[in-house]
MDAnalysis code that builds the backbone (N, CA, C; Angstrom):
import MDAnalysis as mda
import numpy as np

u = mda.Universe.empty(384, n_residues=128, atom_resindex=np.repeat(np.arange(128), 3), trajectory=True)
u.add_TopologyAttr("name", ["N", "CA", "C"] * 128)
u.add_TopologyAttr("resid", np.arange(1, 129))
u.add_TopologyAttr("resname", ["MET", "PRO", "ARG", "HIS", "SER", "THR", "HIS", "SER", "SER", "ARG", "GLY", "PRO", "ALA", "ALA", "ILE", "GLY", "PRO", "TYR", "SER", "GLN", "GLY", "ILE", "TRP", "ALA", "GLY", "ASP", "LEU", "LEU", "TYR", "LEU", "SER", "GLY", "GLN", "THR", "PRO", "ILE", "ASP", "PRO", "ALA", "THR", "GLY", "ALA", "LEU", "ILE", "GLU", "GLY", "ASP", "VAL", "GLU", "ALA", "GLN", "THR", "HIS", "ARG", "CYS", "PHE", "ASP", "ASN", "LEU", "LEU", "GLY", "ILE", "LEU", "GLU", "ASP", "ALA", "GLY", "LEU", "SER", "SER", "ASP", "ASP", "VAL", "ILE", "LYS", "CYS", "ASN", "VAL", "TYR", "LEU", "THR", "SER", "MET", "ALA", "ASP", "PHE", "PRO", "ALA", "MET", "ASN", "ALA", "ALA", "TYR", "LYS", "THR", "ARG", "PHE", "ASN", "ALA", "PRO", "PHE", "PRO", "ALA", "ARG", "THR", "THR", "VAL", "ALA", "VAL", "ALA", "GLY", "LEU", "PRO", "LEU", "GLY", "ALA", "ARG", "VAL", "GLU", "ILE", "GLU", "LEU", "VAL", "ALA", "ARG", "ARG", "THR", "ALA"])
u.atoms.positions = np.array([
    [38.664, -29.805, 72.285],
    [37.508, -28.968, 72.099],
    [37.651, -27.754, 73.016],
    [37.549, -26.551, 72.471],
    [37.663, -25.357, 73.316],
    [36.427, -25.194, 74.200],
    [36.647, -24.572, 75.347],
    [35.536, -24.283, 76.250],
    [34.809, -23.040, 75.770],
    [33.489, -23.066, 75.919],
    [32.661, -21.906, 75.618],
    [31.829, -21.624, 76.855],
    [31.981, -20.434, 77.401],
    [31.277, -20.117, 78.640],
    [29.945, -19.446, 78.355],
    [29.097, -19.484, 79.368],
    [27.833, -18.767, 79.339],
    [27.775, -17.917, 80.597],
    [27.132, -16.759, 80.478],
    [27.040, -15.845, 81.606],
    [25.660, -15.210, 81.617],
    [25.136, -14.970, 82.806],
    [23.838, -14.337, 82.963],
    [23.873, -13.394, 84.159],
    [23.232, -12.262, 84.021],
    [23.097, -11.346, 85.158],
    [22.052, -11.863, 86.148],
    [21.321, -12.910, 85.780],
    [20.316, -13.490, 86.665],
    [20.935, -14.416, 87.706],
    [22.224, -14.637, 87.606],
    [22.971, -15.366, 88.617],
    [24.037, -14.449, 89.172],
    [24.508, -14.718, 90.388],
    [25.532, -13.846, 90.966],
    [26.859, -13.952, 90.223],
    [27.629, -12.899, 90.300],
    [28.969, -12.916, 89.722],
    [29.805, -13.969, 90.440],
    [30.699, -14.589, 89.719],
    [31.582, -15.595, 90.307],
    [32.423, -14.973, 91.417],
    [32.593, -15.724, 92.500],
    [33.424, -15.235, 93.603],
    [34.810, -15.872, 93.551],
    [35.154, -16.387, 92.390],
    [36.456, -17.011, 92.189],
    [36.726, -17.136, 90.701],
    [37.827, -17.799, 90.346],
    [38.196, -17.936, 88.942],
    [37.460, -19.098, 88.267],
    [36.166, -18.911, 88.022],
    [35.369, -19.935, 87.342],
    [34.268, -19.251, 86.537],
    [33.678, -20.007, 85.617],
    [32.572, -19.525, 84.792],
    [31.253, -19.980, 85.396],
    [30.193, -19.213, 85.160],
    [28.869, -19.655, 85.607],
    [28.497, -20.966, 84.933],
    [28.864, -21.100, 83.673],
    [28.563, -22.325, 82.937],
    [29.511, -22.508, 81.786],
    [29.708, -23.773, 81.430],
    [30.576, -24.125, 80.306],
    [29.833, -25.120, 79.405],
    [29.806, -24.787, 78.120],
    [29.252, -25.707, 77.126],
    [30.306, -26.725, 76.710],
    [29.919, -27.975, 76.627],
    [30.747, -29.051, 76.068],
    [29.850, -29.791, 75.088],
    [29.895, -29.388, 73.834],
    [28.962, -29.935, 72.853],
    [27.550, -29.499, 73.222],
    [26.649, -30.468, 73.365],
    [25.262, -30.174, 73.726],
    [25.025, -30.188, 75.226],
    [26.082, -30.377, 76.012],
    [25.949, -30.384, 77.474],
    [26.363, -29.035, 78.048],
    [25.567, -28.545, 78.984],
    [25.893, -27.319, 79.696],
    [26.107, -27.674, 81.157],
    [27.319, -27.414, 81.635],
    [27.686, -27.660, 83.032],
    [27.614, -26.332, 83.771],
    [26.697, -26.238, 84.738],
    [26.601, -25.014, 85.526],
    [27.345, -25.183, 86.837],
    [28.149, -24.178, 87.159],
    [28.880, -24.176, 88.420],
    [27.900, -24.157, 89.583],
    [28.369, -24.660, 90.718],
    [27.544, -24.651, 91.910],
    [27.116, -23.242, 92.282],
    [25.857, -23.123, 92.670],
    [25.306, -21.843, 93.095],
    [24.917, -21.929, 94.558],
    [25.357, -20.952, 95.312],
    [24.917, -20.800, 96.689],
    [23.783, -19.772, 96.682],
    [23.100, -19.583, 97.795],
    [21.951, -18.688, 97.818],
    [22.323, -17.209, 97.912],
    [23.078, -16.755, 96.932],
    [23.477, -15.354, 96.860],
    [22.471, -14.599, 95.996],
    [22.020, -13.472, 96.479],
    [21.147, -12.602, 95.706],
    [22.010, -11.865, 94.689],
    [21.758, -12.062, 93.382],
    [22.604, -11.405, 92.380],
    [22.550, -9.881, 92.442],
    [21.451, -9.329, 92.931],
    [21.312, -7.873, 92.986],
    [22.201, -7.253, 94.057],
    [22.420, -7.991, 95.157],
    [23.194, -7.429, 96.270],
    [24.555, -8.076, 96.442],
    [24.708, -9.290, 95.903],
    [25.951, -10.040, 96.107],
    [26.058, -10.638, 97.492],
    [24.968, -10.583, 98.262],
    [24.975, -11.087, 99.638],
    [24.177, -12.380, 99.749],
    [24.589, -13.206, 100.690],
    [23.862, -14.425, 101.016],
    [22.491, -14.034, 101.551],
    [21.431, -14.711, 101.094],
    [20.096, -14.366, 101.581],
    [19.897, -14.873, 103.004],
    [18.974, -14.260, 103.708],
    [18.557, -14.724, 105.024],
    [17.556, -15.853, 104.814],
    [17.402, -16.707, 105.810],
    [16.358, -17.716, 105.734],
    [16.861, -19.112, 105.959],
    [15.902, -20.015, 106.062],
    [16.198, -21.419, 106.315],
    [16.669, -22.101, 105.033],
    [16.953, -23.387, 105.128],
    [17.507, -24.092, 103.974],
    [16.501, -24.194, 102.831],
    [15.214, -24.194, 103.127],
    [14.226, -24.218, 102.049],
    [14.296, -22.920, 101.241],
    [14.347, -21.792, 101.922],
    [14.484, -20.502, 101.235],
    [15.804, -20.436, 100.482],
    [16.876, -20.940, 101.092],
    [18.178, -20.922, 100.431],
    [18.175, -21.820, 99.193],
    [17.484, -22.959, 99.261],
    [17.387, -23.852, 98.102],
    [16.662, -23.143, 96.963],
    [15.564, -22.465, 97.274],
    [14.838, -21.731, 96.234],
    [15.732, -20.661, 95.598],
    [16.549, -19.960, 96.393],
    [17.438, -18.938, 95.828],
    [18.488, -19.584, 94.926],
    [19.034, -20.731, 95.346],
    [19.992, -21.449, 94.487],
    [19.354, -21.750, 93.138],
    [18.116, -22.254, 93.160],
    [17.442, -22.573, 91.903],
    [17.070, -21.330, 91.112],
    [16.706, -20.234, 91.774],
    [16.466, -18.993, 91.036],
    [17.715, -18.619, 90.248],
    [18.870, -18.732, 90.891],
    [20.136, -18.418, 90.220],
    [20.401, -19.390, 89.077],
    [20.328, -20.673, 89.355],
    [20.628, -21.695, 88.349],
    [19.689, -21.616, 87.162],
    [18.396, -21.535, 87.425],
    [17.432, -21.554, 86.324],
    [17.468, -20.255, 85.523],
    [17.838, -19.154, 86.146],
    [18.037, -17.915, 85.393],
    [19.185, -18.048, 84.410],
    [20.285, -18.605, 84.869],
    [21.444, -18.830, 83.999],
    [21.073, -19.802, 82.880],
    [20.386, -20.874, 83.257],
    [19.972, -21.903, 82.297],
    [19.054, -21.306, 81.227],
    [18.060, -20.537, 81.648],
    [17.112, -19.942, 80.698],
    [17.804, -18.948, 79.782],
    [18.736, -18.167, 80.304],
    [19.462, -17.226, 79.452],
    [20.359, -17.944, 78.448],
    [20.669, -19.205, 78.719],
    [21.445, -20.024, 77.782],
    [20.530, -20.766, 76.801],
    [19.207, -20.536, 76.908],
    [18.266, -21.151, 75.973],
    [17.720, -22.490, 76.402],
    [17.911, -22.863, 77.665],
    [17.428, -24.151, 78.169],
    [16.423, -23.931, 79.292],
    [15.806, -25.026, 79.747],
    [14.838, -24.943, 80.840],
    [15.101, -26.071, 81.835],
    [14.340, -26.079, 82.906],
    [14.501, -27.129, 83.911],
    [14.230, -28.511, 83.323],
    [13.436, -28.593, 82.254],
    [13.176, -29.887, 81.612],
    [14.400, -30.433, 80.896],
    [15.418, -29.600, 80.675],
    [16.656, -30.041, 80.023],
    [17.709, -30.512, 81.014],
    [17.439, -30.383, 82.312],
    [18.400, -30.782, 83.338],
    [18.428, -32.304, 83.432],
    [19.648, -32.867, 83.391],
    [19.781, -34.324, 83.479],
    [20.437, -34.783, 84.780],
    [21.145, -33.885, 85.474],
    [21.852, -34.271, 86.705],
    [22.001, -33.077, 87.619],
    [21.744, -33.285, 88.903],
    [21.965, -32.272, 89.932],
    [22.840, -32.856, 91.023],
    [23.708, -32.039, 91.550],
    [24.469, -32.373, 92.751],
    [24.108, -31.343, 93.804],
    [23.715, -31.810, 94.977],
    [23.308, -30.943, 96.069],
    [24.268, -31.160, 97.229],
    [24.751, -30.069, 97.788],
    [25.671, -30.106, 98.925],
    [24.990, -29.409, 100.098],
    [24.877, -30.102, 101.213],
    [24.258, -29.575, 102.428],
    [25.277, -29.563, 103.555],
    [25.221, -28.560, 104.404],
    [26.114, -28.552, 105.566],
    [25.580, -29.426, 106.683],
    [24.307, -29.856, 106.574],
    [23.727, -30.779, 107.552],
    [22.669, -31.635, 106.873],
    [22.773, -32.952, 107.009],
    [21.761, -33.833, 106.428],
    [20.418, -33.685, 107.144],
    [20.394, -33.027, 108.290],
    [19.122, -32.724, 108.955],
    [18.287, -31.775, 108.088],
    [18.939, -31.053, 107.166],
    [18.245, -30.137, 106.266],
    [17.694, -30.821, 105.019],
    [17.931, -32.123, 104.880],
    [17.503, -32.845, 103.677],
    [16.003, -32.713, 103.405],
    [15.113, -32.939, 104.379],
    [13.672, -32.837, 104.073],
    [13.257, -31.444, 103.577],
    [13.777, -30.396, 104.178],
    [13.422, -29.037, 103.758],
    [13.991, -28.730, 102.373],
    [15.221, -29.157, 102.117],
    [15.805, -28.969, 100.787],
    [14.970, -29.726, 99.761],
    [14.600, -30.956, 100.079],
    [13.839, -31.794, 99.163],
    [12.470, -31.183, 98.857],
    [11.842, -30.556, 99.843],
    [10.536, -29.917, 99.641],
    [10.646, -28.807, 98.598],
    [11.693, -28.009, 98.678],
    [11.901, -26.945, 97.689],
    [12.319, -27.534, 96.346],
    [13.203, -28.506, 96.364],
    [13.745, -29.122, 95.145],
    [12.631, -29.667, 94.261],
    [11.683, -30.400, 94.859],
    [10.668, -31.081, 94.055],
    [9.739, -30.114, 93.329],
    [9.714, -28.845, 93.737],
    [8.861, -27.871, 93.054],
    [9.512, -27.326, 91.790],
    [10.780, -27.639, 91.554],
    [11.515, -27.049, 90.436],
    [11.606, -27.931, 89.194],
    [11.141, -29.186, 89.297],
    [11.253, -30.112, 88.176],
    [9.954, -30.865, 87.952],
    [9.777, -31.310, 86.720],
    [8.677, -32.200, 86.360],
    [9.227, -33.619, 86.255],
    [8.361, -34.610, 86.451],
    [8.759, -36.007, 86.269],
    [8.977, -36.252, 84.774],
    [9.910, -37.088, 84.406],
    [10.854, -37.767, 85.283],
    [11.920, -36.787, 85.788],
    [12.212, -36.885, 87.063],
    [13.167, -35.982, 87.701],
    [14.594, -36.281, 87.249],
    [15.457, -35.265, 87.265],
    [16.860, -35.502, 86.920],
    [17.519, -36.456, 87.920],
    [18.584, -37.094, 87.496],
    [19.407, -37.865, 88.433],
    [19.965, -36.884, 89.456],
    [20.230, -37.371, 90.682],
    [20.694, -36.452, 91.724],
    [21.594, -37.163, 92.715],
    [22.558, -36.414, 93.219],
    [23.390, -36.830, 94.334],
    [23.272, -35.752, 95.401],
    [23.109, -36.157, 96.654],
    [23.068, -35.216, 97.770],
    [24.076, -35.682, 98.806],
    [24.975, -34.789, 99.181],
    [25.996, -35.134, 100.172],
    [26.099, -34.036, 101.215],
    [26.589, -34.420, 102.384],
    [26.878, -33.451, 103.445],
    [28.343, -33.044, 103.337],
    [28.577, -31.759, 103.536],
    [29.935, -31.216, 103.471],
    [30.235, -30.455, 104.759],
    [31.504, -30.245, 105.020],
    [31.910, -29.560, 106.258],
    [31.572, -28.073, 106.239],
    [31.539, -27.467, 105.077],
    [31.241, -26.041, 104.993],
    [31.076, -25.620, 103.554],
    [30.419, -24.458, 103.362],
    [30.193, -23.901, 102.038],
    [30.572, -22.417, 102.050],
    [30.833, -21.833, 100.879],
    [31.223, -20.422, 100.823],
    [30.212, -19.504, 101.519],
    [30.723, -18.515, 102.210],
    [29.946, -17.469, 102.866],
    [28.992, -17.985, 103.939],
    [29.169, -19.227, 104.369],
    [28.297, -19.779, 105.402],
    [26.969, -20.291, 104.880],
    [26.855, -20.502, 103.572],
    [25.616, -21.039, 103.005],
    [25.328, -22.418, 103.586],
    [24.053, -22.781, 103.617],
    [23.644, -24.099, 104.105],
    [23.462, -25.097, 102.957],
    [23.383, -24.588, 101.715],
    [23.163, -25.445, 100.552],
    [23.872, -24.841, 99.342],
    [24.360, -25.718, 98.483],
    [24.897, -25.335, 97.180],
    [24.429, -26.387, 96.196],
    [24.073, -25.951, 94.990],
    [23.558, -26.868, 93.974],
    [24.261, -26.591, 92.653],
    [24.645, -27.660, 91.969],
    [25.190, -27.549, 90.620],
    [24.371, -28.463, 89.718],
    [24.410, -28.204, 88.425],
    [23.639, -29.070, 87.529],
    [24.272, -29.186, 86.161],
    [23.793, -30.206, 85.454],
    [24.173, -30.446, 84.065],
    [22.875, -30.517, 83.263],
    [22.841, -29.829, 82.137],
    [21.675, -29.841, 81.270],
    [22.120, -30.199, 79.852],
    [21.154, -30.655, 79.060],
    [21.461, -31.072, 77.694],
    [20.547, -30.343, 76.711],
    [21.178, -29.780, 75.695],
    [20.423, -29.139, 74.621],
    [19.938, -30.236, 73.687],
    [18.641, -30.217, 73.390],
    [18.094, -31.192, 72.450],
    [17.856, -30.516, 71.112],
    [17.902, -31.313, 70.072],
    [17.767, -30.756, 68.708],
    [16.379, -30.254, 68.430],
])
């Protein structure tokens, strides 16, 4: 099956050789988003809660331009540079979805691009 990419100006341009999103049948896999402001290409200032909101602004903009919404998200992976940031990330995260919430994995990593404190990727499903 050939890959079909999706692109949106509501998310930052890729900083490497990858697509913002790839369709595989009815599944849309969105690449991880760090808290980069698409208008400036720079990492935003602020704590992990603000950075989480920027990640979701990027992700949900790409998702909406592909014809989907947060209600179509089935899986999220969250990467934090410190698990001490988990409560603040979680506070922002819970405002972006309705119950039942998507499945999620949250892990701590040694570092993220551009010094970001959080990166989020997701998978969504197009329904008929």
